[in-house]
C-alpha positions as CSV (number, residue, x, y, z in Angstrom):
1,M,32.4,-69.4,60.4
2,K,33.7,-69.4,57.0
3,K,31.0,-71.6,55.9
4,L,28.4,-69.4,56.9
5,F,29.7,-66.3,55.7
6,L,30.2,-67.9,52.4
7,S,26.3,-69.7,52.2
8,L,25.1,-66.5,53.3
9,A,26.8,-64.3,50.5
10,A,25.7,-67.3,48.4
11,I,21.8,-66.4,49.3
12,L,22.3,-62.6,48.9
13,C,24.1,-63.3,45.7
14,C,20.8,-65.6,44.4
15,T,18.6,-63.2,45.7
16,M,20.2,-60.2,44.3
17,T,20.4,-61.3,40.2
18,T,16.3,-62.7,41.2
19,M,15.7,-58.8,41.9
20,V,17.3,-57.5,38.6
21,F,16.0,-60.2,36.5
22,T,12.4,-59.5,38.5
23,A,13.0,-55.9,37.7
24,C,14.3,-56.2,33.8
25,G,11.8,-58.6,33.1
26,S,8.5,-56.2,35.0
27,D,9.1,-53.4,31.9
28,D,8.5,-55.8,29.1
29,N,4.9,-56.8,30.9
30,E,3.9,-53.0,31.0
31,P,1.3,-52.1,28.1
32,T,2.9,-49.3,26.0
33,V,0.8,-46.4,25.8
34,P,0.4,-45.4,22.1
35,T,1.5,-41.7,20.9
36,Q,-2.3,-40.0,20.0
37,P,-2.3,-38.5,16.3
38,K,-1.2,-34.8,16.1
39,I,-3.1,-32.5,14.1
40,V,-0.5,-31.2,11.4
41,S,-2.9,-28.8,8.9
42,Y,-6.4,-27.9,8.6
43,Q,-8.9,-27.4,5.3
44,I,-11.1,-25.0,5.5
45,N,-14.0,-24.8,3.1
46,Y,-15.1,-21.9,2.1
47,K,-18.1,-21.6,0.5
48,V,-20.0,-18.0,0.0
49,D,-23.8,-17.8,-1.4
50,L,-25.2,-14.2,-1.2
51,P,-28.9,-13.2,-2.2
52,M,-29.0,-12.3,-5.4
53,D,-32.4,-11.7,-6.2
54,K,-35.4,-10.1,-4.0
55,I,-35.0,-10.6,-0.2
56,D,-39.5,-10.0,0.1
57,E,-42.4,-8.4,-2.3
58,S,-40.8,-4.9,-1.7
59,T,-37.1,-5.2,-0.7
60,G,-34.3,-5.8,-2.8
61,S,-30.8,-7.5,-2.7
62,M,-28.3,-5.2,-2.6
63,F,-25.8,-7.4,-4.1
64,S,-27.2,-7.2,-7.2
65,L,-26.4,-4.0,-7.8
66,F,-22.6,-4.3,-8.0
67,E,-20.7,-4.1,-11.0
68,K,-18.3,-6.5,-9.5
69,I,-18.2,-9.0,-6.1
70,E,-14.7,-10.6,-5.2
71,I,-13.7,-12.5,-2.5
72,G,-10.4,-12.2,-0.7
73,Y,-9.4,-14.7,1.3
74,V,-5.7,-15.4,3.2
75,D,-3.6,-18.7,1.2
76,Q,-1.7,-21.5,2.4
77,N,1.3,-19.3,2.6
78,G,-0.4,-16.6,4.4
79,Q,-1.0,-14.5,1.4
80,E,-4.5,-12.2,-0.1
81,Q,-5.7,-13.9,-2.8
82,K,-8.9,-12.2,-4.7
83,E,-11.5,-14.2,-7.2
84,V,-14.2,-13.2,-8.6
85,V,-17.9,-13.8,-7.2
86,H,-20.7,-15.2,-9.8
87,N,-23.7,-15.3,-9.6
88,G,-23.4,-14.6,-5.4
89,K,-21.8,-18.3,-5.6
90,W,-17.8,-19.0,-4.5
91,E,-16.4,-22.3,-3.5
92,K,-12.8,-22.7,-2.4
93,A,-11.2,-25.1,-0.2
94,V,-7.7,-24.1,1.3
95,S,-5.5,-26.0,3.3
96,Y,-3.4,-24.4,6.2
97,S,-0.1,-26.1,7.6
98,K,1.3,-23.4,9.9
99,S,0.1,-20.2,12.2
100,I,-2.1,-18.0,10.1
101,D,-4.2,-14.8,10.6
102,G,-6.7,-15.0,8.1
103,Y,-9.8,-13.7,6.5
104,L,-12.5,-13.4,4.0
105,K,-13.4,-10.1,2.8
106,L,-15.7,-9.0,0.5
107,Y,-14.8,-6.1,-2.6
108,M,-18.0,-5.2,-4.0
109,T,-17.0,-2.4,-7.3
110,K,-20.3,0.2,-7.0
111,P,-22.3,0.8,-9.9
112,Q,-20.7,3.4,-12.5
113,Q,-24.5,4.9,-13.2
114,L,-27.4,4.3,-11.1
115,N,-30.6,5.2,-11.7
116,T,-32.6,5.3,-8.5
117,E,-35.8,5.9,-9.9
118,G,-35.3,3.0,-12.5
119,L,-35.2,0.3,-9.5
120,P,-37.6,-1.9,-9.2
121,Y,-37.6,-2.2,-5.2
122,E,-38.1,0.8,-3.4
123,K,-35.2,-0.4,-0.5
124,Y,-32.3,-2.5,-0.9
125,K,-30.7,-4.8,1.4
126,I,-27.2,-6.3,2.2
127,S,-26.7,-9.2,4.7
128,V,-24.4,-11.0,5.4
129,A,-25.2,-13.9,7.9
130,T,-23.7,-17.1,9.7
131,G,-24.2,-19.9,6.9
132,M,-23.3,-17.9,4.1
133,I,-19.1,-18.5,4.7
134,L,-18.9,-21.4,7.0
135,P,-22.0,-23.3,7.5
136,N,-22.2,-23.9,11.6
137,Q,-20.2,-20.4,11.8
138,R,-17.4,-22.3,14.4
139,L,-16.8,-25.7,13.2
140,G,-18.5,-26.6,10.3
141,G,-16.7,-26.4,7.2
142,I,-13.6,-27.2,9.1
143,T,-11.6,-30.4,8.8
144,A,-8.4,-31.3,10.6
145,I,-5.9,-33.3,9.1
146,Y,-3.7,-35.4,11.5
147,D,-0.1,-36.8,10.8
148,D,-1.4,-40.6,10.5
149,G,-3.5,-39.2,7.8
150,T,-6.5,-39.8,9.5
151,R,-9.3,-36.7,9.2
152,K,-11.8,-35.4,11.5
153,D,-14.4,-32.8,10.5
154,G,-15.7,-30.1,12.7
155,I,-12.3,-30.4,15.0
156,A,-11.3,-26.9,15.9
157,E,-8.4,-27.5,18.3
158,N,-6.5,-24.0,17.7
159,I,-8.8,-22.5,15.5
160,S,-10.4,-19.5,16.0
161,V,-13.0,-18.2,13.9
162,Q,-15.1,-15.0,13.9
163,Q,-18.0,-14.0,11.9
164,T,-19.0,-10.7,11.3
165,M,-23.4,-10.0,11.1
166,V,-24.1,-7.5,8.4
167,S,-27.6,-7.0,8.3
168,T,-28.7,-3.4,6.7
169,T,-31.6,-1.8,4.7
170,I,-31.4,1.4,2.6
171,D,-34.2,3.0,0.9
172,K,-33.4,3.4,-3.0
173,E,-33.0,6.6,-3.1
174,R,-29.9,7.0,-0.3
175,L,-28.3,4.3,-1.8
176,H,-25.9,6.5,-3.8
177,D,-24.8,7.8,-0.3
178,Y,-24.7,4.7,1.1
179,F,-22.0,3.3,-1.6
180,D,-19.8,6.7,-1.1
181,N,-19.7,7.2,2.1
182,V,-21.0,4.2,4.7
183,L,-19.8,0.9,2.4
184,K,-16.8,1.8,1.1
185,G,-16.4,-0.9,-1.0
186,E,-14.6,-3.5,1.4
187,L,-16.7,-5.4,3.9
188,K,-14.5,-8.2,5.9
189,V,-16.8,-10.9,6.9
190,V,-14.7,-13.5,8.6
191,T,-11.5,-13.6,10.5
192,I,-9.9,-16.5,11.2
193,K,-7.1,-17.5,13.3
194,I,-5.2,-20.5,13.7
195,S,-2.4,-21.3,15.7
196,M,0.0,-24.6,15.0
């Protein structure tokens, strides 16, 4: 009887040892799931292309009348910076590695003296449309940068982009009133919210 118990104990011990080694061995056979790269920053390629000449035969661009046009943008530290727009064109690549409430603003200095009678067009138009700031409004001009160094264009996770569409045509006799009472020299054209 004693031999029977010892034999059973030996069989049980061998079975338990085999189960333990089998359980440990199966961990090595399970496939490891690679970690997905994480977005660490976004690069936004701003591009402003304002019409500076005529719109059509009877309508000129109001942008051509301002003494100075500046772009206000939020830099990587969350501070507003201003740069002058030359000939209606401005480009800037800004990288953001933290949450930010950003924007682009047009600051327009009205002319000191404006002789409306001497203007070559009967009407003047101010227009800011999709594509003047970001090529595809939401995705164009945005690059995600990942922790493994890869970059992907057109990724807009955690980003909200809203563009203000502006299009107004004014008779040249009403330009003074428009500059003084409506435009006020500042126009927010893009709002950008990044959540990191």
